[in-house]
C-alpha atoms as one frame of an Amber mdcrd trajectory, in Angstrom:
protein
 -10.854 -10.758  16.291 -13.852  -9.574  14.225 -14.841  -5.920  14.209 -18.118
  -4.406  12.964 -17.738  -1.036  11.253 -20.653   1.266  10.497 -20.943   4.070
   8.001 -23.722   6.082   6.363 -24.663   5.305   2.778 -27.536   7.198   1.211
 -28.860   8.163   4.627 -28.939   4.564   5.868 -26.641   3.102   8.479 -24.804
   0.174   6.933 -22.784  -2.360   8.912 -19.717  -4.017   7.438 -17.203  -6.422
   8.877 -13.436  -5.904   9.145 -11.619  -9.111   9.958  -8.511  -8.426  12.000
  -5.816 -10.911  12.951  -3.429  -9.934  15.769  -0.040  -8.822  14.464   2.435
 -11.687  14.219   5.184 -13.030  12.041   3.336 -14.111   8.862   2.966 -17.759
   7.997   5.430 -18.307   5.188   6.960 -21.154   3.285  10.130 -20.903   1.253
   9.491 -22.390  -2.188  12.528 -22.436  -4.464  14.008 -18.950  -4.164  10.763
 -17.238  -3.087   8.823 -17.509   0.145   5.034 -17.710   0.079   2.834 -15.804
   2.544  -0.871 -16.650   2.711  -2.080 -14.965   5.924  -2.508 -11.175   5.989
  -2.254  -9.257   9.268  -5.536  -7.448   8.570  -8.292  -7.742   6.000 -10.375
  -4.562   5.785 -13.808  -4.753   4.210 -16.141  -1.846   3.571 -15.870  -0.937
  -0.087 -18.848  -1.960  -2.186 -16.956  -2.503  -5.465 -13.436  -3.084  -6.845
 -10.660  -1.263  -4.984  -8.295   0.377  -7.453  -5.499   1.717  -5.266  -4.068
   2.000  -1.761  -1.644   4.332   0.011   0.032   4.359   3.415   0.570   7.538
   5.413   4.258   8.352   6.002   3.977   7.420   9.692   2.330   4.111   8.783
  -0.689   4.771  10.989  -3.325   5.201   8.286  -4.299   3.496   5.044  -6.211
   5.184   2.232  -8.021   3.160  -0.427  -9.881   4.265  -3.561 -12.632   2.368
  -5.283 -15.024   1.903  -8.131 -17.725   2.607  -5.505 -16.889   6.362  -5.871
 -15.208   6.629  -2.466 -11.869   6.960  -0.760 -11.811   5.321   2.657  -9.389
   6.051   5.466  -8.463   3.253   7.860  -6.518   2.939  11.095  -3.591   0.686
  10.134  -3.160  -0.676  13.656  -6.778  -1.449  14.581  -8.499  -1.844  11.217
 -11.120   0.779  12.095 -12.602   2.813   9.266 -11.981   6.491  10.031 -13.665
   8.387   7.181 -15.328   8.089   3.781 -14.471  10.654   1.081 -16.730  10.987
  -1.957 -16.348  11.592  -5.698 -19.102  11.645  -8.318 -17.603   8.667 -10.139
 -15.116   5.891  -9.424 -11.858   6.921  -7.751  -8.864   5.543  -9.608  -5.941
   6.557  -7.398  -5.141   7.991  -3.978  -1.913   9.392  -2.488  -0.593  10.957
   0.722   1.723  13.957   0.776   5.194  13.336   2.230   4.302  15.108   5.483
   0.991  13.241   5.781  -1.010  16.469   6.004  -2.814  16.092   2.682  -4.467
  13.368   0.613  -5.090  13.555  -3.134  -7.530  11.485  -5.161  -7.997  10.951
  -8.901 -11.507  10.521 -10.230 -13.338   9.256 -13.280 -15.435  12.400 -12.797
 -12.534  14.208 -14.552 -11.315  15.943 -11.383  -8.664  15.523  -8.739  -9.437
  16.408  -5.159  -7.219  17.490  -2.283  -8.247  16.650   1.279  -6.796  17.288
   4.698  -5.529  14.378   6.794  -8.949  13.878   8.389 -10.788  13.692   5.072
 -12.115  17.259   4.798 -12.271  18.359   1.164 -10.057  21.382   0.519  -9.899
  21.761  -3.272 -11.324  20.317  -6.481  -8.945  20.587  -9.419 -10.698  21.014
 -12.748  -9.206  21.186 -16.229  -8.738  17.622 -17.417 -11.225  16.626 -20.115
 -11.170  12.899 -19.367 -10.677  10.652 -16.359  -7.939  11.674 -13.960  -6.026
   8.411 -13.655  -3.305   9.122 -11.084  -2.016  11.703  -8.600   1.394  12.307
  -7.011   2.651  14.981  -4.615   5.990  16.738  -4.969   8.366  15.991  -2.061
   7.679  19.391  -0.455   3.916  18.864  -0.793   3.400  22.152  -2.636   2.711
  20.708  -6.088   0.456  17.901  -7.306   1.032  16.009 -10.540  -1.923  14.384
 -12.312  -2.291  12.131 -15.338  -5.364  11.657 -17.458  -7.161   9.899 -20.244
  -6.932  13.210 -22.111  -3.260  12.309 -22.894  -1.840  14.998 -20.618   0.191
  15.330 -17.437  -0.540  18.442 -15.386   0.948  20.200 -12.365  -1.157  22.051
  -9.795  -0.538  24.418  -6.899  -1.756  22.547  -3.803  -2.494  25.753  -1.880
  -4.578  27.488  -4.548  -5.644  24.779  -6.998  -4.145  26.744  -9.894  -2.910
  24.755 -12.886   0.841  25.360 -13.219   1.765  23.278 -16.258   0.328  21.001
 -18.913   2.585  18.491 -20.653   1.656  16.463 -23.711   3.678  13.809 -25.454
   1.935  10.488 -24.978   0.028   9.241 -28.010  -2.863   7.943 -25.933  -4.205
   7.794 -22.368  -1.723   8.401 -19.535  -2.328   5.820 -16.802   0.281   6.687
 -14.179   2.382   9.521 -12.790   5.147   9.798 -10.192   7.180  12.635  -8.669
  10.884  12.041  -8.050  11.839  12.365  -4.358  14.435  14.997  -5.310  11.695
  17.049  -6.963  13.525  17.385 -10.282  11.543  14.999 -12.478   8.062  13.638
 -13.053   7.546  10.298 -14.791   4.435   9.190 -16.657   3.152   5.831 -17.897
   1.080   5.510 -21.022  -1.248   3.303 -22.970   1.167   3.901 -25.851   3.629
   1.533 -24.144   6.114   4.237 -23.184   7.425   5.748 -19.972   8.291   9.416
 -20.209  10.429  11.572 -17.923   9.780  15.303 -17.634  11.978  18.074 -16.243
   9.902  19.918 -13.641  11.755  23.222 -13.993  11.715  23.480 -17.787   8.635
  21.376 -18.540  10.539  19.547 -21.253  10.344  15.821 -21.913  13.909  14.622
 -21.276  13.526  10.909 -21.976  11.181   8.398 -23.583  11.771   4.906 -22.232
  10.825   2.074 -24.559  10.962  -1.612 -23.746   7.501  -2.640 -22.646   5.527
  -4.410 -25.353   2.091  -3.252 -24.158   0.512  -0.380 -22.252   2.243   0.774
 -19.060   0.070   1.226 -15.977   2.219   2.608 -13.162   5.592   4.198 -12.503
   7.529   4.734  -9.251  10.864   6.386  -8.424  13.413   4.887  -6.059  14.028
   6.857  -2.831  17.300   8.265  -4.228  15.566   9.259  -7.512  18.236   7.366
  -9.489  16.001   4.512 -10.643  12.472   4.234 -11.985  10.198   1.208 -11.920
   7.350   0.572 -14.341   4.804  -2.200 -14.782   2.759  -3.229 -17.743   0.113
  -5.281 -19.443   3.032  -7.263 -20.897   3.414  -9.021 -17.519   6.741  -7.457
 -16.563   8.187  -4.987 -14.110  11.082  -3.011 -15.553  13.729  -1.016 -13.705
  15.299   1.954 -15.489  18.356   4.111 -14.878  17.001   7.665 -14.847  20.219
   9.507 -15.758  21.176   7.144 -18.537  17.575   6.556 -19.676  18.370   2.851
 -19.999  16.674  -0.331 -18.827  18.537  -1.992 -15.956  16.530  -5.198 -15.709
  13.144  -6.832 -16.232  11.405  -8.682 -13.396   9.356 -11.603 -14.675   7.094
 -13.865 -12.638   3.561 -12.506 -12.750   1.112 -14.449 -14.909  -0.737 -11.677
 -16.711  -1.027  -7.902 -16.381   0.992  -6.144 -13.674  -1.014  -3.173 -12.431
   0.953  -1.429  -9.699   4.571  -1.105  -8.622   6.154   0.576  -5.580   9.674
   0.855  -4.206  10.349  -0.134  -0.619  12.022   2.419   1.637  15.615   1.245
   1.156  15.317   1.249  -2.624  16.663  -2.303  -2.806  13.260  -3.965  -3.137
  10.094  -3.327  -5.122   6.604  -4.708  -4.663   4.127  -5.397  -7.472   0.530
  -6.562  -7.890  -1.223  -8.226 -10.774  -4.013 -10.007 -12.553  -2.756 -13.351
 -11.203  -4.178 -12.442  -7.752  -0.727 -12.097  -6.218   1.496  -9.470  -4.662
   5.213 -10.049  -5.233   8.279  -8.660  -3.498  11.483  -8.438  -5.549  15.160
  -7.758  -4.929  16.185  -5.271  -7.592  19.938  -5.890  -7.810  19.517  -9.635
  -8.358  16.246  -9.334 -10.331  14.969 -12.011  -7.959  11.527 -12.666  -6.502
  11.728 -12.901  -2.698   8.122 -13.346  -1.532   4.749 -14.109  -3.109   1.741
 -12.940  -1.092  -1.445 -14.898  -1.818  -4.899 -14.355  -0.389  -6.861 -12.055
  -2.676  -9.820 -13.637  -4.447  -9.428 -11.650  -7.634  -7.174  -9.253  -9.520
  -4.903  -7.181  -7.249  -4.960  -3.622  -8.550  -3.205  -1.620  -5.845  -0.132
  -2.030  -3.655   1.981   0.133  -1.336   4.876  -0.323   1.077   5.375   1.271
   4.496   8.198   3.714   5.269   9.805   1.180   7.623   9.697  -1.533   4.910
   7.896  -3.945   7.249   4.337  -3.754   5.892   2.742  -4.103   2.447  -0.831
  -3.042   1.715  -2.794  -4.397  -1.246  -6.313  -4.178  -2.638  -8.310  -5.390
  -5.592 -11.252  -6.933  -7.304 -12.424  -8.770  -4.180 -13.188  -5.354  -2.578
 -10.783  -6.083   0.280  -7.786  -4.146   1.564  -5.134  -6.446   3.032  -2.128
  -5.623   5.188   0.813  -8.026   5.080   3.878  -8.286   7.291   7.088  -8.865
   5.364   8.861 -11.954   6.818  11.641 -10.802   9.158  14.285 -12.844   7.355
  13.463 -11.097   4.090  13.219  -7.626   5.635  16.659  -8.112   7.235  18.136
  -9.357   3.966  18.745 -12.941   5.116
């Protein structure tokens, strides 16, 4: 099925094509210990430049993507229809949904973060960072937003008022990623200085500096139980850390080149990563084993996310496409 989407760009009506394949069990081949999937369920096209990040709404019905083309786009995850286009004044580096799905946050190279309602209406512009805002993350109750920036800081904001609540500094250089723990107690940040840092939300103190990566760290993500933290790096690895003990649990190796994004799946037993080698990879954490390699992007894969039911992965990248993948049933069921 081929669908034509239309949107307004600079006053002109522009037509783009979204290629949609009916939902089915993905074509996969088991190679060694890892299966290979080469057919996405949907390929969404509309962005006019690299797509930096993707996010799935908690109910799995919508996809948000952010791009170098200065927009965030909202998509219907079941039909592939484009629902809305949200605009920044410069490229948009990251996008995130709140846990209740009522708000969307975006991080811009225009030095601001924006908060939108679920339909894409702009509610607030958060100003204060003096360099690119590189990432955004909501607290589990949706009342606080964490941001990271090229100005070396991590900041907290009141989602209702836009007031800056805290400013944390500790990284020696740009901060590329930020994540809020599901229990609300900690925020983690990823830096160009090669470190991952954990901050206590209540006191504002840095409680741990995690060292192990040998190059800059791009993204961090907490497990659903907040006990583990995943990070990915220019050194080509994904690392899993014990939050309480501030120790590395394992390193996941398989990507050929930079690993840009990491996300935990809903059960906390699997993580998904994307990289410069044009692949998305699904891993089993306990065994430090690669389960599935998803291939289909025609360039670097910058963004990845997993659905709340752990059945769908969304990815996006240099080829300007957003792709939705079904996780093979045998892998999702642990067989």
